[in-house]
N, C-alpha and C positions, 0 to 999 in steps of 0.2 A: 591340912589332911591328917589323921592320926591312924593308928592301928586299926581301930576299930572300923574305919571307912576301908581300909585295904582288906578286914575280915568280910566285910559285906560284899566286897566286889568279888573276892573268893568265892563266896556263897552263891552269888549270882551266876559267876563262870562256873560252877560245879566242879572246883578243884580244891584240893587240901595242899595247905602250905605249913611249912614247919615255921616255929618262930624266928629263926635265922632269915627265912625267905621272905617272911612278911615285913622284916625290918629291912631288907635289901629292896622289896619291893616299893615300901614307903620313901626310901632315900630315891630311887628313880622316880617315882611319881612326883616327888616335890621337884626334883629338877626339871620334869616336863611341864609342870604347871608352871613353875619359873620362868620358863622358857617363853612359854604361852603367854604370861602377863606381860612379857618383854615385847613379844610380838604386837600384843594388843596396844601398846603405848607408841607405836610408832605413828606418826601423821602422814595421812595419805591424801587428805583431802584436796591439796594444789598439786598434786602429781599429775600430768596430763598422760594419757594412755600412749604406749609405746607403738601402736599400730591401730589402725581403724578396722573396726569390726565389721565384718562383711558375712552374709548368709551363705555358706558353702553347700547348701543343699539345693537340689533342683529335682524338679518333675521326672520321675524316670518315663520316657517316651522311646518306644521303639524307632530304630533310624530308618529312614525311607531307602529304598534303593533294592527292593527285593529281598529274597529269604537269605541270600548270601550276606547280607549287610544287616539283617534284622535282628535285634536283640531280644525280641519276644519270644517267651517259651513256646515251642511247638513239639509236641510228641512227634509227629512225623519228621520233623528236621533231625531230632535227635537220632530216630530210628534210621534215617538215612546216613547218618555219620558214622553210626556204630558199626563196627566190623563183622558181627555176625549176628543175626535175629532170626526167630522161627515163629510162626503164627502170632505175630504182633508182640511177642516177647524178646528181650535182649538177652544173648547166651553169653554166659561169663564161665570162666573156669571154675570147677569144683572146688570148694574151699572145706578142708577137714578141722 
């Protein structure tokens, strides 16, 4: 990586850098790229996974047992539980 690459990155990011900032950023980028190169050299082919992978997602189904146990969205259920309503609308405090 060289100063020209830093200038190209700054142009893509639409930021202006002083010469001192470019040199500092070049030093930082070289450190980051060196660390990435070090990580790429790690051999992980023979490493067993620490845990078994399982699917944690499930199909979202309503619970059985009536409206008090149902997870299904129901406007009527919400209106019943809301403290104040009028003409099918939920009444809330005025917000200024």
